[in-house]
N, C-alpha and C positions, 0 to 999 in steps of 0.2 A: 677425892680431889674436888675442889669447888668448881662449879661451872662458871665460865667467863660470861660477863655481861654482853649484851648486844651493843654494837658500836653506835647504833642510831635507831630511830623509830621505824625506818623503812625495813631494816633487817629483821627487827622484831615482828613487824606485821607480816612479812613474807614467811617467817618461820611458823607463825600461827596459821596462816592460810595454807601452807604446804604440809602441815602436820596432820595427825589423825585426831583432831580436836572437834568436839561438837560445838558448832557456832550457830548462832541465830542469823537470820538474814540481815538484821540490823548490824550485828557485829561484823559480819562478812563485808557489808558495804563500808563500814567504818575502816576496817583493815585495808580494804582495796584502795580507799582514799589515801590512807597513810602510806601505802606502798608506792604511790605515784606523786604525791604532793610533798614538796620539800620545805614548805613553810613550817615554822616552829609550831609545836603543839600548844594549845591552851592548857591551863591547869586541869580542866575537866577532861580533856582528851588524854592527857598524860596519866591521870588517875584511872581512866577506863582501860587504857592500854596496860597499865601495871596490874590491874585486876585480872584481865584476860591472860596475861603471862603467868601470874601466880596460879590461877585456876588450872592452867595447862601444865603447871610444874616446870616452867621454863625460866631461865635467868632474866633479871631485869635489864632495862636499857641502862647503859653506862651513864654516870653523872655527866652532864654536859654533852650528851650524845646527840648533838645537832648535826644536821647534814651540811 
């Protein structure tokens, strides 16, 4: 069964922070910001989040997953 995509970047960030993932301090700070900030992501932020999700073997953020 395919995993469902996260509905928005906040949900994805919280999953990464609450999971058993090895995160750098910089990645943790980035994810903490995403968890509380509802502004749209820049392309660079979206790419970094996608890489962190892929590395943790988690599903991506849904297309158009804005808050």
